[in-house]
N, C-alpha and C positions, 0 to 999 in steps of 0.2 A: 379598235373603234369599232368595228361593226358589232362587237358584243356588246359594246357600251350602248350603242343606239338600239340594239334588240332588248338589251335589259330594261332600258327605260321606255320601250313602247312607242318611239316616236313616230308621227305621222305628219302628213300634209295639214291636219288640222290644228298641229299644236303650236303654242308659244313658248320657247324654252328660254330658261335662264341658266347662262353657263358661268360659272364661277370660277376664275383662274384660267384663262384661254390661253395664257403664255404667249406662243406664236403663232397660234390659230389653227394647228394641224387638226384637233377634234372640231373645232369651230366649223372648219370646211364640211366635215361630213354631217353636221348638224344643220348646216344651211342647207346642204341637198336633200335634208329628210324631213324638216320641218317648215311650218308656214312662216316663221319669224324668230329669230334669235336675239336676244340681248345679251352680249358679252362684257361681264365686269371683270376689269384688270386693274389692280392697287397700283401695277409698277407702271410709273410714267414712261419711261424707257422702250417699253415693248410696244405701246400705241403706234407709233409709226410704223414698226413693223407688221403689226396686226392691221392697220389700215390698207397697208401694201398687199399682204396674203390675202385678205379679203376683198379685194378691189371689185372683183367680178361680181360680187354678190349685193344684190339689192334689198335683202330680206335681213340684213344683220344691222344692230346698233351697238358700236363699242364705247363703254362707259368705264372713264378713268376713275374709280372712286374705290373705296374701302367697303366690302359689302357689309360688313357690320354696321356701318354708320348710313347705309342707302335707304331711303323712304321706299321699302319693297312694295308696301301696299298702294302707293301711289303708282308706280311703275305697271304693277299686275293690273290696275284699273285703266291705265292709259294703253296700254299693249294689248290687253286681252278681256277689256271690260268687267274687271274683277273675278272672274271666273278662274277655276283652279289652274295651275301651271303646273309644269315639268322643268326640273332643277337636275342639270349634269355638272359636275366638277370633278377635276383633276388636279388636285392640289398637294402642297406639301404637306406629307403625313402629320406633321406636328399640329397644323391648323385646321385640319378636316374636322374632327370631332367638336371642336369648339364652335365653327360655323355650322354644323349641323345642328348643334342643340340650339342656337341661335335662331336658325330656320323655324326650328319645333316651337320654340317658347314665345314666339312672335305672333303664332297661329296665324300664319300666312294661309292664302288659298293655294293649297299646294296637291297634286295629284299624287308625285312620286319625286322622291331623290335617289339618283344613281351615282354613286361614287366610286373611285377606285383607292382603297385602303389598304394598311398592312392585313395580311391573312390573318394575325392573332387579333385585331381590331374587329374584323369582321366576325370573326368565330364569337368574339365577346357579344357582339351586337345582337345575335341569334341564340345564345347560350340558355339553356334551363337550368330551373332552381337545382341547387347541389353540387354542380359541376365547379371545375378550377376557373374556368372563363366566366362564370355567372357573377354579374356585380352590378354597381350603380348605372353604368352604361348599359347593360342588357335591360334592365327596368325602364329606363329612360327612353332607350328607342322604341321598346315595344310597347310602351305607353301610347306612343304617338302613331307608330308606322308598324307593319308586318315586315319584317327583314328577310331578303332571301338573296344568298350566294349565287348570282347569275354565271360566273366563271372566276377560276384560278390562274393567276397569272403568275408563271415560275421568275426566278430571278434573271434567268438568261434572256429573259425578253428585253431586258435593259440595257443601257450602255451610258456609263459605267455599270457593272453588274452588282446590284446591292446585296446586303448579305440577308435580307430578309423576303419572303414571298407575299405576294398582292392579292388581292382579291376585287373585283368589281360587285359590289352590293348592291340590291335597289331596294330602297324602302318606300312603300306604298302605303300612304297616309290612311289612318282610320277615319271612316266617316265620323264615328263617335268613339271616344276612348273606349277601350274594353273595360274597364272598370269605371265606374261612378264614385266620386270622392268628394266631400264636402269642401276641404281645402287642397287643392294642388300644390301649393307652395308648401305647404307643412308635408306633404306626402313625400316629397323631393329632399327636403332636409332631412326627414327621418331615413330615406334609402341611403343618402351621402353618410350620414352618421353610423348607420349600422355597417357599412364597408369601410369605412376610414380605420377601424380597428378589427380585421376580418376576424383575429384569434380570440376576439372578446365576445361574450354572450350578447345578444341583442339588446338585454337589459342594461348592462353596461355599456354597451357601445352607444346608445341613445341617451343613459344618463350623464355621460361623459361629454357630450356633445356641448359647443358653447352657443349652438344655433336653437336649442331646444331648452325648455324649461321644466320637464316633466321628472317628477320624484321618481325613485325606484318603485316606492308602493302603487303610484299610479300606472307606472308602467305593467308590474305586476298585476294588478288587479284587472287592466285592460286585457293583458293575455289570458289571465283565467276566464274571463268571460267568454273569450273567443275559442277556450279549450285549446289554448296553444302553450307547450311546456315554458317554463321560465327560464330554461336552461338551453333553448333554441339559440343558434346563431343565424345572422341575417341572411347568410348565403342559402339557407334553407327555406325560406320564405318565398311564396309566388308573390306576382304584382296583386293579385286578389287579395291575399292576406296583408301585403302592406297597406292597402286601402282600407281594409276591415279595422286594421289596428289605427292607423291614423284617425278615421270616423270613431272610432270607440273613445280614442283619448280627448278629442274634441269634445264629444258628448260627455264624457265624464268630468272635463273641466268646467262645460256649461252648467252641469248639473250640480 
């Protein structure tokens, strides 16, 4: 708990959004360290437990809603005058990545997101081009934020003991994306397509995608203009190269 608080850099000046408070164990730590906390819990059965656990704190609001359907901009405006907030989450691992990506894609005013995830997911989030961990998640996370693994959490920290290790990862949002791209949606369609079939070349991956309509010739010419080999695979391209290719294909199609 202390490592999560430290990784998030929470102070008495902060409004913190907690996603998935459960029975409120971490929420109590947040209330002790933050100015104000909003805890969003989807499970109606947990609300009475939370209200009991948090009864001594006057700086917390419990919200019984699905975070994916909550108007977070309105919440940030009401609780923090629209200024960037910090997010902490300790969720079932299967839903963590979709929630993180939803927060990113909504372009909310965020300072950082601190979550506990499977160790292998944390490794993927901060992976560099060329390695086995590098993929669509690496690129998506690094487009929006700088990932940093703050703590590794071994299986013996949990009851019952899981089969996988965990890690606390802090994602500090970029003030501006590290790359500028003309069409952000196209960039992410290309990234998904290039990793859907990892063993195929980038050209074939993009050409086979139902989300894209570029011909092999268009893709090949764009790569040639960027002086990138036609035989390259997506896993070898950096975020900057993907952005350049997206812009090149957009420009070429317009031209």
